[in-house]
VOBA-1610 file (N, C-alpha, C; in pm, whole numbers, padded with zeros to 5 digits, always signed):
BEGIN
Unk+01164+02484+03652Unk+01249+02370+03681Unk+01192+02242+03620Unk+01059+02226+03634Unk+00994+02109+03579Unk+01005+02106+03427Unk+00993+02224+03364Unk+01006+02231+03219Unk+01147+02193+03174Unk+01249+02239+03246Unk+01387+02207+03212Unk+01413+02057+03225Unk+01362+01997+03332Unk+01379+01853+03350Unk+01308+01775+03241Unk+01189+01819+03206Unk+01114+01753+03100Unk+01187+01765+02966Unk+01240+01884+02937Unk+01315+01905+02813Unk+01438+01816+02809Unk+01512+01808+02921Unk+01631+01723+02927Unk+01595+01575+02907Unk+01483+01532+02965Unk+01438+01395+02949Unk+01405+01365+02803Unk+01332+01454+02737Unk+01297+01435+02596Unk+01422+01437+02510Unk+01512+01529+02536Unk+01636+01538+02459Unk+01721+01412+02477Unk+01730+01360+02599Unk+01807+01238+02625Unk+01745+01118+02554Unk+01613+01110+02553Unk+01546+01001+02481Unk+01572+01010+02331Unk+01572+01131+02278Unk+01599+01151+02135Unk+01740+01106+02100Unk+01837+01147+02182Unk+01975+01109+02156Unk+01996+00959+02169Unk+01932+00897+02267Unk+01948+00752+02283Unk+01884+00677+02167Unk+01778+00730+02110Unk+01716+00667+01993Unk+01806+00678+01871Unk+01881+00787+01860Unk+01968+00808+01744Unk+02095+00723+01750Unk+02138+00685+01871Unk+02264+00613+01883Unk+02244+00465+01911Unk+02123+00419+01928Unk+02097+00280+01959Unk+02118+00189+01840Unk+02107+00058+01862Unk+02123-00036+01751Unk+02009-00020+01650Unk+02043-00043+01524Unk+01944-00027+01419Unk+01854-00148+01412Unk+01726-00125+01398Unk+01630-00231+01378Unk+01607-00243+01228Unk+01651-00352+01171Unk+01640-00374+01028Unk+01571-00508+01006Unk+01482-00513+00909Unk+01422-00641+00878Unk+01427-00663+00728Unk+01400-00786+00688Unk+01406-00822+00546Unk+01289-00913+00513Unk+01242-00903+00390Unk+01138-00994+00345Unk+01172-01038+00203Unk+01123-01157+00167Unk+01145-01209+00032Unk+01011-01213-00041Unk+01016-01220-00172Unk+00894-01219-00251Unk+00838-01358-00278Unk+00909-01461-00232Unk+00857-01597-00249Unk+00892-01680-00127Unk+00892-01811-00141Unk+00916-01898-00027Unk+01061-01906+00016Unk+01150-01850-00061Unk+01291-01852-00025Unk+01372-01940-00118Unk+01500-01941-00095Unk+01594-02018-00176Unk+01665-02115-00084Unk+01676-02241-00129Unk+01741-02344-00049Unk+01846-02413-00135Unk+01972-02399-00098Unk+02083-02457-00173Unk+02169-02541-00081Unk+02193-02667-00119Unk+02283-02754-00044Unk+02421-02741-00107Unk+02516-02695-00030Unk+02650-02669-00083Unk+02754-02742+00003Unk+02867-02766-00058Unk+02980-02827+00010Unk+03094-02726+00018Unk+03178-02745+00116Unk+03296-02658+00126Unk+03381-02671+00001Unk+03443-02561-00035Unk+03531-02550-00152Unk+03458-02554-00285Unk+03323-02554-00285Unk+03253-02533-00411Unk+03271-02387-00448Unk+03257-02358-00576Unk+03287-02223-00623Unk+03160-02144-00652Unk+03176-02013-00648Unk+03067-01922-00683Unk+03124-01807-00764Unk+03038-01750-00845Unk+03074-01627-00916Unk+02965-01525-00886Unk+03004-01401-00882Unk+02913-01294-00843Unk+02905-01192-00955Unk+02783-01165-01000Unk+02760-01069-01108Unk+02658-00967-01058Unk+02701-00842-01045Unk+02614-00738-00990Unk+02583-00633-01096Unk+02454-00605-01109Unk+02407-00496-01194Unk+02352-00389-01101Unk+02394-00266-01120Unk+02355-00157-01030Unk+02293-00042-01110Unk+02171-00061-01163Unk+02108+00048-01239Unk+02072+00168-01152Unk+02064+00148-01021Unk+02031+00259-00932Unk+02150+00352-00909Unk+02268+00312-00954Unk+02392+00389-00938Unk+02424+00417-00791Unk+02386+00325-00706Unk+02410+00336-00563Unk+02555+00300-00533Unk+02622+00386-00458Unk+02758+00356-00414Unk+02747+00253-00302Unk+02791+00131-00330Unk+02766+00022-00237Unk+02889-00067-00219Unk+02895-00132-00104Unk+02998-00232-00073Unk+02939-00372-00073Unk+02825-00388-00135Unk+02752-00515-00131Unk+02834-00630-00190Unk+02905-00605-00298Unk+02983-00712-00362Unk+03093-00763-00269Unk+03168-00672-00210Unk+03277-00713-00119Unk+03222-00783+00005Unk+03114-00732+00060Unk+03056-00793+00180Unk+03003-00933+00151Unk+02933-00948+00037Unk+02877-01079+00003Unk+02988-01179-00029Unk+03091-01136-00100Unk+03204-01223-00129Unk+03267-01273+00001Unk+03289-01183+00095Unk+03350-01221+00223Unk+03260-01317+00301Unk+03130-01291+00303Unk+03036-01379+00376Unk+03038-01520+00319Unk+03033-01530+00185Unk+03031-01662+00122Unk+03164-01734+00140Unk+03274-01661+00137Unk+03404-01723+00162Unk+03415-01771+00307Unk+03353-01699+00399Unk+03351-01743+00539Unk+03273-01873+00556Unk+03175-01897+00467Unk+03100-02023+00471Unk+03184-02140+00418Unk+03290-02111+00343Unk+03374-02216+00286Unk+03364-02225+00135Unk+03290-02134+00073Unk+03281-02131-00073Unk+03401-02053-00129Unk+03435-02079-00254Unk+03552-02019-00318Unk+03507-01934-00436Unk+03560-01813-00446Unk+03528-01724-00558Unk+03602-01769-00682Unk+03526-01793-00790Unk+03584-01830-00918Unk+03491-01776-01027Unk+03527-01664-01088Unk+03440-01600-01185Unk+03442-01668-01323Unk+03535-01760-01347Unk+03542-01824-01479Unk+03455-01948-01487Unk+03467-02037-01391Unk+03388-02160-01390Unk+03345-02185-01247Unk+03215-02174-01222Unk+03167-02182-01084Unk+03049-02279-01072Unk+03032-02330-00951Unk+02919-02418-00922Unk+02791-02337-00902Unk+02804-02215-00851Unk+02689-02128-00826Unk+02715-01992-00890Unk+02628-01954-00980Unk+02635-01821-01040Unk+02531-01735-00970Unk+02575-01627-00909Unk+02486-01539-00833Unk+02473-01407-00908Unk+02350-01376-00945Unk+02320-01252-01016Unk+02240-01162-00923Unk+02291-01041-00902Unk+02224-00942-00818Unk+02191-00819-00901Unk+02072-00769-00882Unk+02031-00644-00944Unk+01988-00551-00831Unk+02067-00447-00805Unk+02033-00352-00698Unk+01929-00256-00755Unk+01806-00276-00717Unk+01694-00204-00778Unk+01684-00062-00726Unk+01681-00046-00593Unk+01653+00086-00541Unk+01693+00099-00395Unk+01725+00220-00357Unk+01751+00258-00218Unk+01681+00391-00198Unk+01574+00390-00117Unk+01493+00511-00102Unk+01457+00536+00044Unk+01427+00662+00070Unk+01372+00701+00199Unk+01222+00723+00180Unk+01144+00667+00269Unk+00999+00684+00265Unk+00953+00752+00392Unk+00856+00839+00378Unk+00793+00904+00492Unk+00643+00885+00481Unk+00582+00859+00593Unk+00439+00833+00596Unk+00383+00903+00719Unk+00278+00977+00701Unk+00212+01043+00814Unk+00061+01030+00796Unk-00006+01010+00906Unk-00151+00997+00903Unk-00209+01076+01019Unk-00308+01156+00991Unk-00373+01235+01094Unk-00493+01157+01146Unk-00499+01140+01278Unk-00604+01062+01341Unk-00683+01148+01438Unk-00811+01122+01452Unk-00888+01184+01559Unk-00836+01132+01692Unk-00828+01217+01789Unk-00771+01177+01918Unk-00848+01060+01979Unk-00979+01059+01968Unk-01057+00950+02027Unk-01029+00818+01957Unk-01014+00820+01823Unk-00981+00697+01751Unk-00840+00651+01783Unk-00748+00744+01794Unk-00610+00709+01823Unk-00598+00648+01962Unk-00672+00700+02060Unk-00667+00644+02195Unk-00719+00500+02196Unk-00817+00471+02112Unk-00871+00336+02107Unk-00767+00238+02054Unk-00694+00276+01947Unk-00599+00185+01884Unk-00460+00194+01944Unk-00420+00311+01994Unk-00284+00329+02044Unk-00289+00359+02193Unk-00249+00480+02233Unk-00251+00518+02374Unk-00261+00670+02382Unk-00247+00726+02500Unk-00264+00869+02519Unk-00136+00950+02502Unk-00027+00890+02460Unk+00099+00962+02447Unk+00109+01033+02313Unk+00205+01121+02302Unk+00240+01190+02176Unk+00124+01270+02117Unk+00057+01346+02198Unk-00051+01429+02146Unk+00006+01549+02071Unk-00051+01578+01956Unk-00015+01697+01880Unk-00099+01814+01929Unk-00227+01795+01942Unk-00317+01895+02000Unk-00435+01820+02062Unk-00536+01892+02106Unk-00647+01828+02176Unk-00741+01752+02082Unk-00740+01785+01954Unk-00836+01724+01863Unk-00773+01614+01778Unk-00648+01634+01732Unk-00586+01540+01640Unk-00453+01488+01694Unk-00418+01371+01651Unk-00287+01313+01676Unk-00229+01269+01543Unk-00098+01258+01538Unk-00032+01218+01414Unk+00040+01085+01435Unk+00031+01000+01337Unk+00111+00879+01333Unk+00211+00899+01219Unk+00340+00900+01253Unk+00444+00928+01155Unk+00539+00809+01150Unk+00574+00768+01029Unk+00669+00659+01011Unk+00767+00698+00900Unk+00894+00688+00928Unk+01000+00715+00831Unk+01091+00593+00825Unk+01135+00557+00704Unk+01223+00442+00692Unk+01298+00446+00559Unk+01411+00372+00554Unk+01486+00350+00432Unk+01457+00208+00383Unk+01457+00193+00252Unk+01427+00065+00190Unk+01531+00035+00083Unk+01587-00087+00085Unk+01682-00132-00016Unk+01624-00258-00080Unk+01606-00254-00213Unk+01551-00368-00285Unk+01656-00426-00377Unk+01670-00559-00371Unk+01768-00631-00452Unk+01697-00752-00514Unk+01709-00768-00645Unk+01662-00889-00711Unk+01778-00986-00720Unk+01749-01113-00697Unk+01854-01214-00686Unk+01817-01337-00767Unk+01915-01391-00837Unk+01898-01519-00905Unk+02025-01600-00883Unk+02009-01725-00839Unk+02122-01814-00818Unk+02103-01935-00908Unk+02202-01956-00995Unk+02197-02067-01089Unk+02301-02170-01046Unk+02255-02293-01025Unk+02345-02403-00995Unk+02329-02509-01103Unk+02403-02616-01093Unk+02393-02722-01194Unk+02256-02789-01192Unk+02192-02790-01076Unk+02064-02860-01061Unk+01942-02771-01074Unk+01955-02644-01044Unk+01834-02559-01042Unk+01869-02412-01059Unk+01766-02335-01087Unk+01774-02189-01090Unk+01667-02137-00995Unk+01710-02058-00899Unk+01616-02003-00801Unk+01633-01852-00795Unk+01521-01783-00780Unk+01529-01637-00775Unk+01429-01582-00674Unk+01458-01462-00629Unk+01371-01393-00535Unk+01402-01245-00540Unk+01319-01168-00476Unk+01343-01025-00458Unk+01353-01000-00309Unk+01462-00939-00266Unk+01484-00910-00124Unk+01456-00764-00097Unk+01384-00739+00009Unk+01346-00604+00048Unk+01390-00584+00192Unk+01491-00500+00215Unk+01540-00473+00350Unk+01495-00333+00391Unk+01458-00319+00519Unk+01402-00193+00566Unk+01457-00160+00704Unk+01489-00032+00725Unk+01533+00014+00857Unk+01467+00147+00889Unk+01441+00170+01015Unk+01381+00295+01058Unk+01485+00393+01109Unk+01612+00359+01098Unk+01718+00448+01144Unk+01740+00557+01040Unk+01726+00684+01078Unk+01724+00791+00979Unk+01832+00897+00997Unk+01903+00898+01107Unk+01990+01012+01132Unk+02117+01011+01047Unk+02157+00895+00995Unk+02279+00887+00917Unk+02255+00793+00800Unk+02250+00846+00679Unk+02217+00765+00561Unk+02321+00658+00535Unk+02449+00684+00564Unk+02553+00584+00542Unk+02539+00466+00637Unk+02507+00494+00764Unk+02486+00384+00859Unk+02362+00304+00824Unk+02258+00371+00776Unk+02137+00300+00734Unk+02167+00209+00616Unk+02243+00259+00519Unk+02279+00179+00401Unk+02364+00060+00441Unk+02460+00082+00532Unk+02544-00028+00579Unk+02461-00136+00648Unk+02366-00093+00730Unk+02279-00188+00799Unk+02195-00269+00701Unk+02143-00204+00600Unk+02061-00273+00500Unk+02145-00370+00417Unk+02265-00328+00379Unk+02355-00417+00304Unk+02391-00540+00387Unk+02416-00520+00515Unk+02449-00631+00603Unk+02333-00730+00612Unk+02212-00678+00620Unk+02094-00764+00626Unk+02078-00844+00496Unk+02101-00779+00382Unk+02092-00847+00252Unk+02197-00958+00242Unk+02322-00929+00278Unk+02428-01030+00268Unk+02403-01147+00363Unk+02354-01119+00483Unk+02322-01227+00577Unk+02212-01316+00521Unk+02112-01255+00457Unk+02002-01333+00402Unk+02050-01421+00287Unk+02131-01366+00197Unk+02182-01445+00084Unk+02270-01560+00135Unk+02355-01532+00232Unk+02441-01638+00288Unk+02357-01746+00355Unk+02244-01710+00411Unk+02159-01809+00479Unk+02091-01905+00380Unk+02089-01874+00252Unk+02031-01963+00153Unk+02118-02087+00131Unk+02245-02079+00167Unk+02339-02189+00146Unk+02344-02277+00271Unk+02302-02402+00257Unk+02310-02498+00365Unk+02436-02581+00341Unk+02537-02556+00423Unk+02667-02622+00405Unk+02662-02763+00461Unk+02715-02859+00382Unk+02714-03000+00425Unk+02854-03043+00465
//
């Protein structure tokens, strides 16, 4: 009976981890981009996708920028946005630790056996290079979005794209 309850508890925790909200973070390769923009200024979007990733990034970013009050104009624009979708990969990392060392740095949970414990990390990574050219300046950065959600590759990709579009939209300070 105790084994069945324990199994049900572990199974329930696994399912709740798979259906919970995705934890996604993003980092930039420099200090960031700061653009002062006014409503109804125009932007053009140019995306290069050498990774051949099937993505909705262009539509999502266009919608986000239009929600800020910017207008899409690919012929003559105040802001030219160049995106290069570099890569979308899954990474796995595992490290075998002595149980005594692991207890010092971590805790006594998740034992593999009496002598060793494993530290395992899996995540998806989406890298995008970005350059924004305005009349006054040219600014560029590399955006790296990461999520640990692994059970559905499409949901992970959607989460990462959302994080990238939110970050790019945050570069525009509307006046």
